Short mmCIF file of the C-alpha atoms (twelve columns), coordinates in Angstrom:
data_MODEL
# 
_entry.id   MODEL 
# 
loop_
_atom_site.group_PDB 
_atom_site.id 
_atom_site.type_symbol 
_atom_site.label_atom_id 
_atom_site.label_alt_id 
_atom_site.label_comp_id 
_atom_site.label_asym_id 
_atom_site.label_seq_id 
_atom_site.Cartn_x 
_atom_site.Cartn_y 
_atom_site.Cartn_z 
_atom_site.pdbx_PDB_model_num 
ATOM 1  C CA . UNK A 1  -118.357 -11.066 118.429 1 
ATOM 2  C CA . UNK A 2  -116.737 -11.127 121.865 1 
ATOM 3  C CA . UNK A 3  -113.634 -9.034  122.437 1 
ATOM 4  C CA . UNK A 4  -111.191 -10.733 124.805 1 
ATOM 5  C CA . UNK A 5  -107.786 -9.443  125.899 1 
ATOM 6  C CA . UNK A 6  -105.471 -11.700 123.954 1 
ATOM 7  C CA . UNK A 7  -101.882 -11.440 122.800 1 
ATOM 8  C CA . UNK A 8  -101.177 -9.431  119.632 1 
ATOM 9  C CA . UNK A 9  -100.342 -12.708 117.889 1 
ATOM 10 C CA . UNK A 10 -102.606 -15.414 119.315 1 
ATOM 11 C CA . UNK A 11 -102.195 -19.001 118.209 1 
ATOM 12 C CA . UNK A 12 -104.392 -20.280 115.377 1 
ATOM 13 C CA . UNK A 13 -105.865 -22.832 117.790 1 
ATOM 14 C CA . UNK A 14 -106.971 -20.030 120.088 1 
ATOM 15 C CA . UNK A 15 -108.572 -18.158 117.210 1 
ATOM 16 C CA . UNK A 16 -110.405 -21.282 116.103 1 
ATOM 17 C CA . UNK A 17 -111.459 -21.994 119.669 1 
ATOM 18 C CA . UNK A 18 -112.848 -18.492 120.085 1 
ATOM 19 C CA . UNK A 19 -114.572 -18.771 116.734 1 
ATOM 20 C CA . UNK A 20 -116.214 -22.045 117.728 1 
ATOM 21 C CA . UNK A 21 -117.366 -20.524 121.001 1 
ATOM 22 C CA . UNK A 22 -118.809 -17.549 119.160 1 
ATOM 23 C CA . UNK A 23 -120.652 -19.806 116.732 1 
ATOM 24 C CA . UNK A 24 -122.000 -22.015 119.521 1 
ATOM 25 C CA . UNK A 25 -123.135 -19.027 121.563 1 
# 
């Protein structure tokens, strides 16, 4: 899991995007 400096309340799209990236990695 990659820890990136994001806002305390990131948008669901961002979370999904990060998740996809993590899965693809």
